[in-house]
C-alpha positions in Angstrom: 0.0 -0.1 -0.3 1.4 3.6 -1.1 1.7 5.8 1.7 2.2 9.9 0.9 4.1 11.1 3.8 4.0 14.9 4.1 7.1 17.0 2.9 8.2 20.0 4.9 6.7 23.3 3.1 10.2 25.4 3.5 8.2 28.4 1.8 6.6 29.2 5.2 9.9 29.4 7.2 10.6 32.9 8.2 14.4 34.0 7.9 16.3 36.8 9.5 19.4 39.1 8.8 22.4 37.9 10.4 22.4 41.4 12.1 19.8 40.3 14.5 21.8 37.3 15.6 24.1 37.2 18.5 27.5 36.1 17.6 29.4 34.0 20.0 33.1 34.6 17.7 34.3 37.8 15.8 37.5 38.3 13.5 39.2 39.8 16.3 39.3 36.5 18.4 41.9 35.4 15.7 45.1 34.5 17.3 48.1 36.4 16.3 50.7 34.4 14.6 53.8 33.9 17.4 55.7 31.2 18.8 54.5 31.0 22.4 54.9 27.9 24.5 57.9 25.3 23.8 57.2 22.6 21.5 56.5 19.6 23.2 55.8 15.9 21.7 54.3 14.4 19.9 54.4 17.5 17.8 58.4 18.1 17.1 57.9 14.6 15.6 55.2 15.9 13.5 56.9 18.9 12.5 59.8 16.9 11.4 57.4 14.4 9.5 55.6 17.5 7.7 59.1 19.0 6.6 60.4 15.6 5.1 56.9 15.0 3.4 56.9 18.5 1.8 60.8 18.2 0.8 60.2 14.9 -0.7 57.0 16.2 -2.5 54.5 13.8 -0.6 50.9 15.1 0.4 50.3 16.6 3.8 46.4 16.3 4.5 44.6 18.4 7.2 41.1 17.3 8.3 39.5 19.5 10.8 36.2 19.9 12.5 34.3 23.3 12.7 35.4 23.8 16.2 38.9 24.2 14.7 37.9 27.2 13.0 35.8 28.7 16.0 39.2 28.3 18.0 40.9 31.2 16.2 43.7 29.4 14.7 43.4 30.7 11.2 46.5 32.5 10.7 48.5 29.1 11.4 46.9 27.2 9.2 47.2 29.9 6.5 51.0 30.1 7.3 51.2 26.3 7.0 49.5 26.5 3.6 51.4 29.4 2.2 54.8 27.3 3.1 53.6 24.3 1.3 53.4 22.3 4.7 49.8 21.6 3.7 48.6 20.2 0.4 45.0 19.3 0.9 42.6 20.7 3.7 39.3 18.8 4.4 36.4 20.5 6.3 32.7 19.4 7.1 29.7 21.8 6.2 29.8 23.5 9.4 33.5 24.4 8.8 32.7 26.0 5.7 29.8 27.8 7.1 31.8 29.0 9.8 34.7 30.1 7.4 31.9 31.8 5.0 30.0 33.7 7.9 33.7 35.0 9.3 34.5 36.2 5.8 30.9 37.9 5.0 30.2 39.7 8.1 33.1 39.0 10.5 31.2 37.2 13.1 30.0 33.6 13.3 28.3 30.8 15.8 25.4 31.2 17.4 23.7 30.0 20.4 22.1 26.7 19.7 20.2 26.8 23.2 19.1 30.3 22.6 17.8 30.3 19.1 16.1 26.6 19.0 13.7 28.0 21.8 12.3 30.2 19.3 12.8 28.4 16.2 15.2 30.7 14.7 18.3 28.5 15.0 20.3 28.6 11.3 17.5 30.4 9.7 19.5 33.6 8.6 19.2 35.2 5.3 22.8 35.8 4.3 24.2 32.3 5.3 21.8 31.1 2.8 23.8 32.6 -0.1 26.1 29.6 0.4 23.2 27.4 -1.3 23.2 29.4 -4.5 27.1 29.2 -4.6 26.4 25.0 -4.5 24.0 25.3 -7.1 26.4 26.9 -9.4 29.0 24.7 -8.4 27.0 21.6 -9.3 25.9 23.1 -12.6 30.0 23.5 -13.5 31.2 20.2 -11.8 33.0 22.1 -9.0 33.6 20.9 -5.8 32.1 22.9 -2.9 34.9 23.9 -1.0 36.6 25.5 -3.9 33.2 27.1 -4.9 33.0 28.8 -1.8 36.5 29.7 -1.5 36.5 31.3 -4.9 33.4 33.3 -4.3 34.9 34.7 -0.9 38.0 35.7 -3.0 35.9 37.3 -6.4 33.4 39.2 -4.1 36.3 40.6 -2.0 34.7 39.7 1.6 35.8 41.8 4.7 37.1 38.5 6.1 38.6 37.1 3.0 42.2 37.4 4.3 41.6 35.0 7.5 39.4 32.6 5.3 40.7 28.9 5.0 38.7 28.1 1.9 39.9 31.5 0.2 43.5 30.9 1.1 43.6 27.4 -0.3 42.1 29.1 -3.7 44.1 31.8 -3.7 47.5 29.4 -3.3 46.0 26.7 -5.5 45.6 24.0 -2.5 43.2 21.4 -2.7 40.3 22.4 0.0 37.3 19.8 0.0 34.1 19.8 2.0 32.5 16.5 2.9 28.5 17.1 3.9 25.8 14.8 5.6 22.3 16.2 4.3 20.2 17.5 7.0 23.4 18.0 9.2 23.9 21.8 8.4 22.1 25.0 9.1 21.9 25.8 5.4 20.1 22.3 4.6 17.1 24.2 6.6 16.8 27.0 4.2 14.3 27.3 1.4 17.2 27.7 -1.5 18.7 24.4 -0.6 19.0 22.0 -3.2 20.1 18.7 -1.9 21.2 17.2 -5.2 23.4 20.3 -5.8 25.2 19.6 -2.2 25.3 15.9 -2.9 26.8 16.6 -6.4 29.3 19.2 -5.2 30.5 17.4 -2.1 31.1 14.0 -4.1 33.5 16.0 -6.4 35.2 16.8 -3.4 35.3 13.3 -2.1 36.8 12.4 -5.4 39.1 14.9 -5.6 40.1 13.8 -1.8 40.6 10.2 -2.8 42.9 11.0 -5.8 45.1 13.2 -3.5 45.6 10.1 -1.4 47.8 8.3 -4.4 50.6 10.5 -2.9 50.6 9.6 0.8 53.2 7.3 0.6 55.7 9.1 3.2 53.3 11.9 3.7 51.2 13.2 6.9 47.6 13.0 7.4 46.2 14.9 10.5 42.6 14.8 12.0 42.2 17.6 14.6 38.6 17.6 15.9 36.7 15.7 13.5 35.0 12.5 15.1 33.1 11.2 12.4 33.6 13.0 9.1 37.4 12.8 9.0 37.7 9.1 9.6 34.9 7.8 7.7 36.0 10.0 4.8 39.6 8.9 4.9 38.9 5.1 5.5 36.6 5.1 1.9 39.2 7.1 0.2 42.1 5.0 1.0 40.5 1.8 0.1 40.0 3.5 -3.2 43.1 4.7 -3.3 45.1 1.5 -2.2 42.6 -0.9 -4.7 44.1 1.2 -7.8 47.7 1.6 -6.5 47.8 -2.6 -5.9 46.8 -3.0 -9.6 49.6 -0.6 -10.6 52.2 -2.6 -7.9 52.6 0.5 -6.1 52.0 0.8 -2.1 50.1 3.0 0.0 51.4 2.0 3.5 53.8 4.0 5.0 52.8 7.5 6.4 52.5 9.5 9.5 49.0 9.9 11.4 48.1 12.4 14.0 44.8 13.0 15.6 44.4 15.5 18.2 41.1 15.6 20.3 40.1 15.7 24.0 39.2 11.8 24.4 41.4 10.1 27.0 43.2 7.2 25.0 45.8 5.4 26.4 49.5 5.1 25.6 49.3 2.3 23.5 47.5 3.7 20.5 48.3 1.4 17.6 46.2 -1.6 19.3 42.5 -1.3 18.6 40.4 -1.2 21.5 37.9 -4.1 22.0 34.2 -3.7 21.2 33.2 -3.7 24.8 35.3 -0.4 25.4 33.6 2.7 24.7 36.2 4.4 23.2 35.9 1.6 20.4 33.3 4.2 18.9 35.5 6.8 18.9 36.5 6.5 15.3 39.6 8.4 14.8 41.6 6.0 17.3 40.8 2.8 15.2 40.6 4.3 11.8 43.7 6.6 11.6 46.0 5.5 14.6 45.3 1.7 14.3 43.6 0.4 11.1 45.1 2.3 8.5 48.7 2.0 9.8 51.1 -0.8 8.8 54.7 -1.7 9.6 57.0 1.6 9.1 54.3 4.0 9.9 54.0 6.1 12.7 50.9 7.5 14.8 50.8 10.0 17.1 47.9 11.3 19.6 47.7 14.5 21.6 44.8 15.3 24.1 44.9 18.7 23.7 42.5 21.8 22.5 42.4 23.1 19.2 44.0 26.5 20.1 46.8 24.7 21.8 47.7 22.1 19.3 47.3 23.9 15.7 49.9 26.6 17.1 52.3 23.4 18.5 51.8 21.9 14.8 52.6 25.2 13.3 55.9 25.9 15.8 57.3 22.4 15.3 57.3 23.0 11.6 59.5 26.2 12.2 61.6 24.6 14.2 62.0 21.7 11.6 63.1 24.2 9.0 65.4 25.9 11.5 67.2 22.8 12.6 68.2 21.9 8.7 69.6 25.4 7.9 
């Protein structure tokens, strides 16, 4: 028996301008680029691995959750990109939105608790511009992150100098966005086209998978992404290794870093049993255990992003100084 389930009528939604929203982060919260605390392990080792990867033309991939952007570490990541220390930046949908809003109005991040109470959470007119960008991106076979970065640059948005997506576009560095439909505030909007998001994000996924072809002797870092980062990497690595095997090549020796707040044990390369709740912390089993083989190295740091990203940056600075 056919059942016609109702479809939500988005035309009835009331969107407000962003200037009606209270913001928890502004551009003046972005940290200055400077050496601060001494570099500690595992970041000293990571800095050396990143420099070695760059010098040998192997890829260095940084996957981040949205809270990394909200931590105000943009200058550190952009400087790493400018120095060739990052060859690919992967973000989730929320990361793309925060980056765009910061570039557009110099502020981002709303109180979920406050605006969910009155049904206004996520329903802001200017943020919906992203949906129009994505529709055009899908029509032109462009990835989501590249399209948004290009828009920020072309429109000369006020915060473009601190935009990660714009920096990637400007520097010719791969930036990818991996979305889950219904997970981001722009999916609430009347102008959201799910097919366009699917097409443009899938293009980004294929770009990401192709980038793993040159991961041998490279580095992959996952900062604050509990699901997107490890799951996208898992599938893309399987694809890259499938083709590499046919070509009698290997992608089995590289360095991984995860920074998060989960309390992991010292022996991180051993996968936890399913009876342990941390088994379901995907970055551990995927990036620190399953994808690692003999000759590879994996590192974990329990640290906030406002500390870990500057540590990565300072470690690369020291690695360069030690070889001069």
